[in-house]
N, C-alpha and C positions, 0 to 999 in steps of 0.2 A: 778254418783247417777242417780236415777229414778225422773225425773220431769214430769209434766204435766201442759196444760194450764188450765185443770179444776179448779186447786186450785188458780190461779191468781186473785189478790185484793179481795180474800176472808179471813175470820178471822178464826185461827184454835188457840184452846189451848192444849198445850203439858204437860201431867202430868207423870214425871219420865223421868230422863235423863240419863239414862244408855245406853248400845250400840244401843237399837232400837230406843230409845226415841231421842239421839242425831242425829241418821241418819234421823229421821223424820223431825226434826228442820231444818237441813241442806236441805233436800229435799224441803221441802215447802218454804223455803227462796228462793231458786234458782228458783221456780216456779212463784215468785212473791206476795207469800202470806204474810199476818201480821199474825205474831206469838207470842203468849202470852205462855211462859214456866215456869215450876216450879219443883222444887226437893227440898225436906227437906236438901239435903246435900249440903252445901255451896260451896264446891269443885266444885260440877257439875254444879251448877248454873254460877259459874265464867268461865267454860269451852265453855258455849254455844257462839257460831259465833256472830259476831256484826250485828246488826238489830235485836236482838230478845229481846223483852220486858219481863222483869223478873218480877213476879208476882205471888202472891199465887192464884190460881185458885179458891180456896174454897171462898176466900173474892172478887173476881172481878165480876164486871158487864159483863155477858156473851152474852147480848143482841145481836143478830144478827150474831152470831157465826156459822160457818158452821159445827163443829164438836168440840168435845173434845176427843184428843187422849191419851189412857193411855196405860202404859206399863203393858205388860200381868202379871207381878208380883203384881200389885195392885188388891188386893182382891174386886172385884165390888160388891160381894153379901153382904158385910158389910163396904165398905168405902163411907165416906159421899159423894165422887164425884158422885155416882149415883143419891143422891137427888139434887145435884146441876145441872145436866144435866136434871133432870126432871122440875126442877123450870123453867129453860131458855128454854126448848123443844129444847134442842139441843142433836144431836145423839150422844151416846158413842161408840167410834170405836177403834181400835187398826192399829198396821202399816200393817197388812195384808189387812184389808178394804181399806187402803190408797192406796195400791198396786192394788187393785181391780178397784178403781175408776180411776187409772193411765192407766189401760190396753187400752184403746182405741187410746193413744198416742204411743204406743209402736208398734215397727215394727212385722211383721208376728211372732206369736208364739203360743205356747200351754202352758199350766199350768197343772202340777202333783200335788196333794195335797196327802199328805201322814200322817196318824194318827193313832192313837193305843195307848195303856199303855205301852206297851215295845215293841222294835225293831224296832221303826221309824226311829231313826238316823241310823242305820245301813242300812235299806232299803231305806232311801232317799240317802245316800251318794253310796249306788251300783248301783242305777238307773242312777246317774249322772255318776258314772265311766262308765259304760256301753254304755252309749251315747257317751261320750267323746271319747270313745274307737273306735267308727266308723265314728267321725268326726261332730257330730251332735253338733252345738252350746249349750252349757247347762248351768246352774249355779243352785247352791243351796242356798237356803234362809229360814228364818223363824226359827223356835225352835232349829235348828241345831247350831245356836249361829252365823249366819251370817245374819245382818239384811238387810231385802229385799231391803228396800229404799236406802240402802247406795251402792247397787250393779249398775254395769255399765250396761245399756240395752243391750241386744242381739240383734243380726242381723242374720236373716235367712242366709242359704249358699245352695250350691248346693244339701245337704243332706235334706233340707226341712226346716220347719220352727224351729226356736228356741224354747228351754223347758227351761222352770223356773220349777225346782223342789222342792216343800216346804214342810219341815217337819212342821206339824201344832198341837201344843197341844192344849188341850181342853179350855184353857185360851184363846189363840188367836181365836179360832173358835167361843167363846162366843161374842167375839168383831168384828167379821165378818158378813156381812150382805149380799154381793153380789159377792163373790168370786165363779165363775162359772167355776169350773175345768175341762178341758177336760178329765182328768182321775183322779178320786178320790178314794183312798184306804184305807180301815180300818182293821188292822192286827188283832187286839185284844181287848178286854176291860176287865179288872180285877180292882178291887176296889183300887183306887189312888186319892190322892189330895181331898178327900171327904170333907175336912174342907172347901173348896170352894163350895161346894154344899149341905151345911146344913145336911152333913151327910146322903145323900140321893143317893145311888148308881143309882137310876132310873134317877135322874137329871143329874148325869156325863155320862151315856149312851145316854140321850136325846143330850147333848152337843155334844159327838163325831158324833152322827147320822145328826146332821145339816149339815155336809160337804157334804152331799147326797141332802137335801133339796134345796141348793143353785144351784145345777146343774141343767142345762136345757136340753141337750141331750148328756151329755157325758158318758164315761164308769165308772163304779163301780166296784171296784174290792176289795173281801175280804179274808181274811186269812182262810186257809181251816179248821182248826181244832178248831177254838175257838167257844164256845157256843154263845155268846152275838153277835160276827160279822156275825154267820151263823143265827141267829134270824133277825138280820138287813136285810141280805142279802134276805132271804126269804120273808120278808116284802115288800122289793123293787121289788122281783120278781113278786110279786102278784099285786101291783100296776102297773106296766108296761104292765102285761097281762090284767088287767081290762081296761087300757087305750088304748090296741089294739096295743102296741107296742112290744109285744113278750118279751122274756128276755135275749135278746143276748146282752145287756147292762150291764147285770149285771153278773160278772165274779169271779168264785173261784180262787183265787191262786193256782193252781195246775198244775205242769210240770212234768210228770212222767217221761219224757225222761232225766230230769238232772241227774247227777251223782256226789254227794256230796264229793266222795272220790278224785275227782279232784280239789277241791276248798281248798288250805291248810290254808286259813284264814278265813274259814267260818265253823267251826265245830260246832257239836251239832244238835239237833233236831230242836230248834228254828231258828238256822239260815239257815235250809234247807226250813221253812216256810217264812222266810224272802226273801231267794233267789228266791222262788217259785212266791212270790207277784212280787217281781222286773221283774223277768222274764215275768210274764204276763203283766205287764205295758209297757215293752220294746217292747213286741210282738204286742201289741195294736198300739204302736206308728210306728210300721212297721219294725222292725228288725227282721232278722231271727234268726233261733235257732242256727246257727254256730257263729253269732256275739254275742248273748248273752253269750254262753257258753264260748267263748273266755273273755268276760269281767269278768265273774264269777271266772276263773282260774288266772286271774291277779290283781284282787281286793286284795287290802293290808290289810283291816281291818280297824277299827276306833278306835281312840285313847280313852282310859278309858273304851272299851268295848271286855272284855276277850282278851287282849291285852298282848301277851307275851312280857315282859320287857327283861328277859335274862334267860340263863340257867347255873348255876353254881355248878360244882361237882355232876351233876346228879340231881340239884334241880331245877323245873321251876318254875319261878314266873310271878305270871298273875295280872294284873292291871284289874278289872272289877269295878271301882269305880263307872262307871254310872248305875250300879243296885241300884237303890235307892228305891226299894222296894221287897217284898220277892217273887213275881212273876217274877221279872227281874232277881233274884239271881238264882231262881231253876234251869234254863239252864246250868249256869256254873258249878253248883255242879253235873249236869247230865253228864257234858262233860269230868270231868276228874276224877280220882281215888287217893286214898294215898292223900288226901286235908288236909293241914293245913288251917282253914277257918278263914279268920280275917273279923269279922262281927260286925254291932253297928254303932250308930250315933244318928241321931235325927229320933226316929220312927215314921212311918207313919200309923202303924198298931198294932193291940195287940196279933197278932199272927203270925206264920211262917209255916201256912198251906202247903203253896206251896213247901217249902225247904224238909218239913219232909220225903216225899217218897225218898231223896237223901242222907238221913244220913249215910246211908251204904258206901259212898265214902268218907266220913270224917274221919280222923283221931283224930283231936282235934280242937276244936273252941277257937278262942282268941277273948274276948269281950272287945269294946271300946265304949267310950261316954255314952252319957245319957241311951241308950237302955240297957246297960249291966245289971243292975240288973233284968229287966224283962226277957231279952232273957236268962238270966242264969236259970229262972224257966222253962222256954220253951226248951231249949236244954240240960241241967243239966241230965234230966233224961234219955236221950240217948246217950249222947257223954261225954267225957273229956272236960272239959273248963277250962280257965283261964282268969282272971281277969286281964287286962293290961291298961285300961283307955285312955292311948294315942296310938297312931298309930305307932309311932316310935318304942315303947316297945313292943309292938306287933308283929311287923316284926322281931325284934331282938329274941324274945323268940321263934318265929316259926322256925326261922334259926337255933338256937340251937338244937332244936328238930328234924329237917327234917333230912332225909337220902336220899341216891340215889334213884330215882324213884318217890320222893315226890313233891308234887305242894304246894306253897304256894301262896294262892289265897286271894286278897281282892276284897270281894264282900259284901258289907256291908248290903243290905238289908234295908238301911235306908238313910234319908237325910243327908246333910254333915254339915247344918249348926250350930251344936253344937260346931264345931271345926274350920270349913273351911268355904271359902267365897262361893265355889261351888264345885261340883263332880270333876270338873278339875283340881282345887287346891289340892283336897285330892289325886286324881290319881297322879299329879305331885309330891307331897310330899312322895308318895309310891315309885314312881320310884327312886327319890333323895335318899331315904334311901337305897334302894335296890343296887342302883349302888354304893353307899360309901361303903356298906357291902363288895360287891365283889372287890371292889378297894382296901380296907385296907387289906381283907385277901390274896388278890393276893400279895401285898408288904411283909406280914408277912411270906408268902409261899416263896418268893424269898430270903428274909434274912435268913430263916431257911436253 
């Protein structure tokens, strides 16, 4: 885990004891800090390590505390912890800020921070993969599901400084104040999570933009085709020019030498943009074009993101459970033909506008979850639809209708929380049902 003398003998309150919260508690205790922790779930409270004080942070006296560290899942725009922090004049931070505070105690390293509404997990994993392929000590952390404070600190080697590659959600950026990324990247910004920003898209954009406000002299990289990312890039270029620094530290993720047909696991125009940003980041870290191209070719893809589960009787099954909004689903619809589209869940928006241009690739839509009635009105005028409610029945129905050359695609354009713990659980359920179908049919064919 990552520890720091900066935390020794100080008091910290930790709210939320899921993966990142538990890693924070362990790192603080190992650093010699006093830790008060709370979670509404009893099983989470019972799992904290010895030495932790359990108590409701909203009821505690926090006089003299160094910070309140909250889980990114805590909606600070409406949670009472914000008022508690103000009452005691205590900073409200997240685990990424704690990592930023620990950096002076870490061996020689660089930090890459990657944000955006869509594509940031793939881009983060891709940068990490390319760096590891040439021997650079690298690890992933942050929103990709690997709590940064629980990671083993990296050491530099003969390839240069170690590199921490962080996927950063807007929630994490909101709780971060001093993360000075050596390279910060913004892929794109489309409406998402607006309930955390009082339904104000401008606030959401400003949240993403803060990753650059925290930079001192690093490189800023932007997706090449996104309007909002381009607007932020133009703004930063103007600031750099006016301050006499030129604009060389502001880079567009554009690498015309890349050949997408050589990357079997990075198909579709969205992955071209992800690869361009990843290539630009790696180039700025000192890698050659040959090294970058080799990493792109060997990248195996990301679980739950356009993940080909199997092919059976000429039908391809694709798990795109990570597509939790329409803008994230649209690239999957664009990448395939003859699609049986499983869509729905807990909706984040009242439209599917980004998906509409690709309806011509869809044979039929299978509606699941809370979004089904609303999505029927949106999709029904354009495509055959079928209500299935549950994921399992939707997969079975799609399989009954699919023929050779078809694709059964789970790309929900919705959050998973109406039926599943998270998108990973939803994707795992999809893969389990698909494997069961294939196995059972194989048994029947042998018996015949």
